N, C-alpha and C positions, 0 to 999 in steps of 0.2 A: 379417296375414290374419286375411280375413273368412271364417268358418264358416257354412255353410245348414246351420240348424236343424232345417227339416222333413224330410231323412230320417232322424232320431233314433230316431222310434217303429220304424219296420220293422228299425233297427240295434239295439232293443235286442229286438226279436222273434230277430233271426240271433244274438245273444250269447245271450241265452237259451236256445234251439233247442240249441247247440253244448253250453253246459254241459248240457242233459238227455242230450242224449247220452252226454258223455264218464260221468255218474252212470249212465244205463242201461247200457253197456259193462260199467260196471267192477261193475257188481251181478250182469252176467253171465258173467263171466266167473270172479268171486268164487265165486260159483253152481258153475261147471261145475270151478271148479279146487281146491273144496275149503272155500273161506273160510267156508262157511253148514253147512258138514258138519251131518247127523246128528248130535242128541245120542244118547249111548251110555249107557244103564245103568247107575249105578254110580259113570261117568267125571266128573268136576266140569267144568260148563259153563258159561260164562261168560254166556251166555242170547242170545234173538234179537238185543236191541237192539246188544249187544257186535259181532253177527257181519255184523249190516249196516251197523250203524252206523260201523265201523273205517273201512269200505272210501268209504263216502260223506265221511266225515270227509278221507280222507288226499287224494279228487275236487275235494271243496272250496280245502283246502291248493293244490294242485296248482295247480286255477285260481289263484288267487288269487297266486300268484309268479310265472305265466306272465305275467300283465295286470301287476304289479306292473312286468314286467322290460321286456316290451313298450313300457310307457308312460316308463318312463324311456329305454329305446333310442330314442325315437321324440324327446325333446326333448332327451336329452344327443349321440345321433350324428345320426339321420337328418332331424329338421327342421334346417332353415338357419338361421343366427343369429349375432349379435354375441356379447360378453360376458354382457351382459345379455339375458336370457330376454326373447323376444318375448310377446306377449298368450295366443297359442296353446299356447306353451309351458308357459306357468305354468296354463293349464288342463287341458293335459294331464297336468301335476305333480298337480291334485288326484283326476286319475282314478288315478294312482300310490298317493295317499296311501291313497283307498279303497279301492283290490286290495291293500295292505296290511294294512288292517286288516281285511280279508276272509281274505289268508294268516295272519293269527294265530291268530282265531278256529277256522280251520280246525286249524290244529297243535296247539291248544290240544288243542281235542275229542279228536285227534288221537292225544295223549298219553294221556287217560285212559282212551281205547276200548283203547289198547297193554297198557296197564299194566293195565284188565278181562280182554285176550286171555291177557298171559305168566299173570295168577295166576287165571286162570278162575274169576272171581269175576266177578260182577254188577256193572256198571257202577255201581250205586247204593251199594255198598259202598265200591269205591274213591276217591270225593269228597273221603275225608278231608284236609282239609290238608296233616298229618304224612306221611300215606300218599304224597303227590303228591309230596311234598317229598323221602323217601327215594328213592323211586324217582327223582329228577332228579339227585341226589347222586352215590349209588349204583350206579346201570346207566347203558351206554352211548349204550340207546336213548335212558332217559330224557332225560340229558345233550344228544343231539340234536335232541329235540323241544324242548328248553327254549332251544338256542341257534339255532335258527329263529325260535321264539315272541319272541326277544329282538330279534331282525336285522329282525321285522316290525313289532314297536310301534316301534321306532326308524325303522324308514322312514315310517309311519303317524303320526308324530308331524315330522319335521323337512321331509318333502316340501313341508309345506304354511309352511313360511318360506324355501324355496330359491326366489333371487333371479336366478342364475346360471352359467351351462354347466359351468363348474367344477366347481361343487360336487353338480348334476345326475350329470357323471359319474362324482363319487365314490361317489353314491347309486346309480348302476347298478352299479357294481362291488363295494358292499357286497351289493345283492340277490343277483349271483349267486355271490358267497361264500356266501349263505344256504340257498342251495340244495343246496351240497354235504357238511353234516354226515350224511343219513339214508343216504351212499351208503360210509359207515365204519362204519353200526350195523348193518345190513339183510343179506340172505343172501350179498350176494356177500364180506363180512366173513368169514365163516364157510369159504370156500371154500375146499379146499384150494391151490388157488393164488390165496388173494384180494390177491397184489402186481396181479396183473395185472387180477382182478376187480374190485379197489376202483376201478381207476385208469379202468378202462376205462367203468364206473359214472360216475363225476365226468363223466366227458367225454361221456359220454351224456346227464347232466343239461344239463349246461351249453349244449348243442348244442339240445335241446329247448327249452330254455325261451327260447333266443335265438331261435330258426327260427320255433316258434308264437306268440310272445310279437310278436317284429315284423310277422311276417305280421299277427295280430290286429289291432295298433293301426296297422298301415299301409292295413286295410282302413276301422278307425275317420277316419281321415283322409281317404280316398277318401271315405268315405258320406258324410262333412258336407262335402264339396266346398271343403277347407282348400284354398289357393292355391299349397304347397308339394309336394305330394302326390306329386306328379309329380316334385321332387328326390328328394324320401324314398326313391319306389320304386327310384328310378337307383340311392340308397347299397343300398340293401336286399338288391340284387337280387343282386351279388357277395357277401356276409354271410351269405345264405342258401344259397348255391351251398357254400359252405365250411361253414355248418351240418349241412347234407345230408351231407356226406361225414364229417363227423366224430360223426355220429349211426350212419351205415351201419357203417362202420367199429368204433367201440366197441360197438355192438348182435353187430357178428360175434364179439368177441373176448368178451363178455361168456357170449354163448350157449356159443361153445367150451369154455369153465370149465367153467359150471355143467351142463352136458348131460355122462354120459361119453363116450357117444359116438355116430357120427353116425346111426345105427339110431335114436335116442330121441328122433331128430325127431319124427318121425310116429306115433312110439308113446306116447309122453308126452302127458299134462296138458301140462305146463308147453312141450312141444317143441309142438304145435298154437299155443298162444297166441304162439311165439314165430315162426312160420311164419306167422301171421295178422296180428302184427307189421312181417313182413317184405312182405306184400301190403302192407299202410298204407303202406308207405315207399315201394314201387316207384311208388303212384299219386300221395303227394307228390311223387315225382322227375318225374311224366311231370306235372301242374299244373305246380310249375317250370319244366320246358322251354315249356309251352303259356303260360304267361304271359312268358319272356322273348321266342318268338318272335311269340305274336301281339298280346297285351292290352297289353303295356308300350309299346307304339308305339301303337296307341291310345288308352294315356291319356294320352302326350303329346301325342296332338292335340287333347286335349279330351272325348274319348270316356270317360266313366267307366263305362256299367253294366255291357258285359263285364266290367271287371276287378272291378269290383264282383261278378258274379253270381260265378265265377269264384274268387275268391277266398273265396265266403261259404261253399262247395263245398269247397273247401279246409280250410274251417278245421272243417269238419265234419268227415272225414275225420282232420284231427288230434287232434280229440275223439276221436274212436271209439280215436285210437292213446294218446292219455292213460290211456282208461280200462280198456283192454289192458296198460299198462303196470305201473296199479297191481294190476288183477287179477292179472298175473305176478308182480308182490311178491307175494302174496298166496297165492301155489300152491309145495310143496314141490317140488327139483328132483327126478329120479330118484336112488333112489339107488341109490350104488355100493358093490358088494359088497365085504365087511371094508374098511370107509372109517376106521375109526379109524387117528386123527390120531395121530402121536407127540407125543412134549412140543416139542419142537424143530420138526415142521409146523406147531403151532399157532401158534409163534411167529413163525418163518421165512415162513411158506406154502410150502414145502417140503420135502423130506425134506434130512434129512443127507447132505451131500457127502464124496463118497470122501474119504481124504486125500492129499494133494498127490503125497508122496513125495519121492522125488530129483528133480535136473535130468531130462527136461527138462517139469517139472510139465504133462505132457499135459491131466490135467483142466481148466487156464485155457483150454485152444481148445477143449474137449467140452462141459463145464457153461452152454450157453446157456440162459439163460430169457428170454423176449417182454417187453416193459416195454413196453405202451401209449404213457404219458406220451413218451418217448425215440424210440419208432420211428411215432409218427405226427407230432414237433414233427421229426427230423429227413427226413422223406417231405417235409413242409409244405415248410419252407426250402430243401430242391434244388430241389419244382418249380417254388419262388416265385425262387428266382436264375439258375435257365435260363429258364424265362419271361422274365425281363429280359432276360438276352445274346440272346434270341431277338428280342426288341424291337428292340434297340440294331443288329444287324445287317440286320433286315429293311428297316430306314430307311436303311442305309448305312455308319451308325456302328461302328467298333472295339472292339472290347473286350479287353484283355493274356490271353491264355489262360494264363499263369501264375497269375493270381486264381483263374478259373474252378476247378483245377487243387487250388491252394489252399485253396478253400473246399471243394469236394466231400471233399476228403483229411481235413480237418476235422471232416466231419458222418461221414462213414467210421470216423475214430477215436472219433467220441461216442458209434457206436454199439457198436463192440467197448467200451466203458469202461464203458457200462451194461447191456450185453445179454449181454457173455459170460461168460466165469468167473472174470475181472477183478468183475462186478456177483455173483454167486454165494457166489464165494468174499469179496468185502468184506462180506459179512454174518454171517461167523464167522470171518475170522482178520484180527487188527490191523494185521499185515503188506500182505494183499492191498488192504484197506481205503484204507491212505495210499497204496499204489501207485495205485488208483484215483483218492483224491482228488489226487495232481498229474499226472496224467494229463487229468482235469480243468481244473484251474489254472493248469499250463504249458505244457504241449503243445497242445490243443485249440484255447484263446484263441489261438497266435502263428499256427495255421493260419488261422481264423475272421479275424481283423482285416487279414491280409496279402487276404484276399480283398474287401476294400474294399464291403461290402452295402450302407450307406449311399450311397455314392456309386455304384453302379449304379444304387440305385432312384431318385436323386435326377436321375439321367441317363434311366429307363427309361420311368419315371411322367408322365403329361400332364401342364403346368400350368395352374392354373384358369384361364378366361377372364377377362379382362378387367373388373371389376365384378361377378363369376359367382362363384360358389357356391368355399369353400376347399375344395382334394380331400385325397387323400392324400397328393400330393407337399408342398403347403403344411403340412400336419400335421408329418412327418416335421425339416420347415426349422427349425418352431416349437419342434419337441422339441430337438434338437440344439441351440439357442442361448437355452432354455429359463436356465432361475436354477439351478435343479434342476441339471441336469447343468453346467452352470457350477461350480457346488461339487464334487461328485462325482468332475468330471475333474480338478479341483486335484492335481498332482502327489503334493501330502502328504497329501490325504484319500485317494487313488488308492491310495499304498502302505501307508498305515494300515488299511484295508480289507482291502487282500492279505495282510499280516502279521498284525496285531491278529486277523480273526477266525480263523484257526488258534488263535491262545493263547484264546481266548475261548471257542470251542466244546471244544475239546480239556482246556483245565485247569478245566472246571469240569464241575456234573452236565447241561449242554448235551447234552452227544455219548451218554452212555447214554439221556437222555427221547428224543433225536431217534434214535437205534439202535430204540428199543422200540414206533414205527409205521412204517410203510411211508409213511404221507402224510409225518412229520417224516425219514426217511432221502431221498426223494427230494429235500423243500427244501433240504436238507443240499447232497445235489449240485448243486441247480441253482441254491445260492446260490456252492459254491467256482465253478462255473463264471463263475456270473457276477460275481465279483469277480476272475477270472483275465482274464474279454473287458475290465473295466475298467481295469485294469495297464495289457494289454500295450497297448492300443489311447492311453493317452496316451503309452507311450513308440513304439510303432513304429506305429502304427494310422497309415493314409493317410484314411480318412473326415474329412471336415469334422467342425470341434466349438467351441463356443464359446472355444476357447483350444489354443495349439500353443505349445509350452514350446520353445526353441532346442533346438539337441542336443547342444550341450553342457550342456545344463540335464537332458536326458535321460539321458545318461548319465551326469552326476553321480548324478539320480535311482537309477537301476539298482545303481550301485554301492555308494547308500547301505543301500538295502533288505535284497540279497541274504545282506547277516551277517546281520542278522536270523531270514532263515529258516535259514538254520544255526545259528545259537543254540536257536532250535524244533526242529532235527531231535535237534541234539545234548543237550538237553533230553530229549526223549523215552529216546534211548540211556543216559542216566544216570542217568532215574528210576527209582526203588525201590516206589513206586507204581502199583499196576495200573490205567492208567485205561479208565472201562467196565468194572469188576467187574463190577456188578449184572449188566450185558448180556452179558456172557461167560459169567457161573456159568449162567447161566438154559439156557445152551444146550446146557449140558454137554457136552462136545465130549471125545470118549472118545481120541482122536488126538492131543490136543494135550496133555502133559504138562507145560509149562513156558511158562502165558502168557506172563510175565516178557521168556522168550528173545522172545516172537514181538514183543512190544511192543519190544526190543531191533531186531529185525528192521526195523519199522517207522521207526523213526528212521532208520536205516542207508540204507533206501529213500529216504527222506524226502531226504536228503543226496544222495544220489549220481543219483538222478534229478532235483533239484533244478538242480544245475551245468551240467548239458549244455544245458537250456534257454536258459538265462541263457547259455552260450558263443554260443549260436545267436542270440540277441538284439543281443548285441554286433557281432555279424558283419552282421546286416541293419540294425543304426543305420550301421556304417559304411559300410554301402552306399549307405543314404539319402542318408547326411550326404553321400558323395561327388557324389554323385548330383544334389542340389539345389545344393550349388555348381557343378557343370556348367551345371546350367539357366538360374542366373543368370547365367554368364559370357558364355552363349550369348543369352539377353537382352539384355547391356548390348550385346552384337558388334551382335543386331541394332540395338536404338536409333542406337549409332552410324552402321549405314550407312544409315539413312531419314535420318539428320539431323535428329532431334525435337530440339525446345528444351529438352525436362526430359533431357537426355540428362544422367546424372551426366559423365562423363569431360569431357563440353565446359564444365559447368559447372564443376568442377573448374578448367581451364585458363581459363577468363573469370576465375575469381578469384587463380590466379597472377598474369595479366595484370595487373590492377588494383593485384595489390600491389606491381610491378615497376614501374607508373605514377607510385605516389603515393611509390614510392621516389626515383625520377629526378627530380621535383616537389623532393622535399627538401633532394635534393641538388647541386640546379642555383644556384653563387653570384649574389650579387644585383647588377644591372648600375647605373651612375655614369650620371645623367641629365645630358643634353647642356647645353651653355649656351644659352641662347635668345636669338635676335637681335635686337637694339631697332628697332625701325623708323625708316626716315626722319624722318618727320613727329615725332617725340619728341625727335631728338637736342638735345644743346646745343652752342651755338657752338665749335668747336674738336674736336669730337668727328668722328674719321672712320667 
């Protein structure tokens, strides 16, 4: 790949202008939102340097993060290449290293300015190493900024030495994780419904950085006339669409959490900034539609000018949107009357629910809570699956209706387990939490693996052209047959993860730690769902994989694994030590008189709900076994009917015939040779 460096001067002008727009909008919104409010006599003030420096530092940090992720996205995903990185990819890794250094500097400055702002002291007085270290160790915001700085410094260091696509992808994952810490320490983490606010903000940050960063470096590649810019644009187009959906949906959820009511949208500074961001988002969506309809075809035909101009305009709007976001983070949301939170609300994010009472436990069906991660995740899974089925049917192929029903039913059960009363009471009652765990680990996986999503994807996704770039289908095939999947899909490994993780979580301090934060709680639920999917994929999965044990082996693994599950359930029922005691005591549940009784109920639920999925799995395994034998018999019959030389029955008959012929040769008697007549010329006198 050869790049033309002539447009670089204009490119730097565009990038500098974009950063300038972001900074200008940041300062304007900070001024409008109260970030640089006038000093009130008698009240300590951090000074003008902090008032103006904090939003600028955060804008610089955000710009560095966006550029780092954009460069790594271009190297690891968008640009074509093999296992070893090409010349252009290595060049953009240097861009990523420089952007990561800018990210680190901006985040470090934001850390110091935030410290000055919190303590209302001039920034010069906060530069003491002891003060900064105490802030990093003892304050959540300080730890958040310190983690971001650490990630940025690591990326600025390692990007220089990366030479393979695999390590570039890992660097991209680390960069995406690096943008998440601020989501858990800002305004959203203090909202009444902080579970939804934190998750939606995290999704928002990931969507924005992928979208803006990808477009930024797609513009760079096109302006520098990279030969692979067309392929990069083709790959980025669907990714940008999903990022737009994630940004829009998460932004709506976050605004709904922060604003007390619809009327505050147009009557508060915070609401007006939300409206401004929404307008910018609509403009960006229009840009994306125009890109897809007009400029991408021109780019494929070799005309880059229209694409570069439109992308530059889109980048300016994105810069303004980033500035609005920074200003929005410095603007307090409208106050809610009587918004004092109870101790339970501070740790749960919602008010303590009423007691369940006697059967039928009506609150389990009425106390619903929205969770953006599982809501958006299940919605995306349903849309993608149905799109795959539609693709197959559009070209005349069939797809079993039962698989579609099983997949959609599994997603519905996932929603019930993560957003109904099971999720609400799962954080305040161990028994309900165990029911939620069992549903996610033993019911949902059975339904999802029977939907065969990987098989559907392999049939619906187009194959890469011969000699062309590998696409999503090839990436999925590579993943399914990778060494990692080969290891984790071994029946022994899958069984140990399935059962061992329950003992590891509940019989250590890990359970209390995970329950104490929303992120930890989500990670725990996702883990239980993941190990359940892995185990049941090995036992009854339809999708292809690196190994497929025989049916007798699958049944043997199932029979050996389930007693350990029963052992876990009985241990909960018989334990006299309260698991997660610190978490349950923090909640101060007035209607739970005997926590050990609730723990006993948790063990009973684990035992009872484990038997039914095992029975269902055994029946499914038996049906699959019978159908497999029937398919094998039909295959042999078809081979015999065709007279195939590879017919196993014909080969076996030929083998028997050869044995019979050998035995006949061995049993035949040896014949006596007949006397040879003497020729007349050789007879002696007197011989007749």
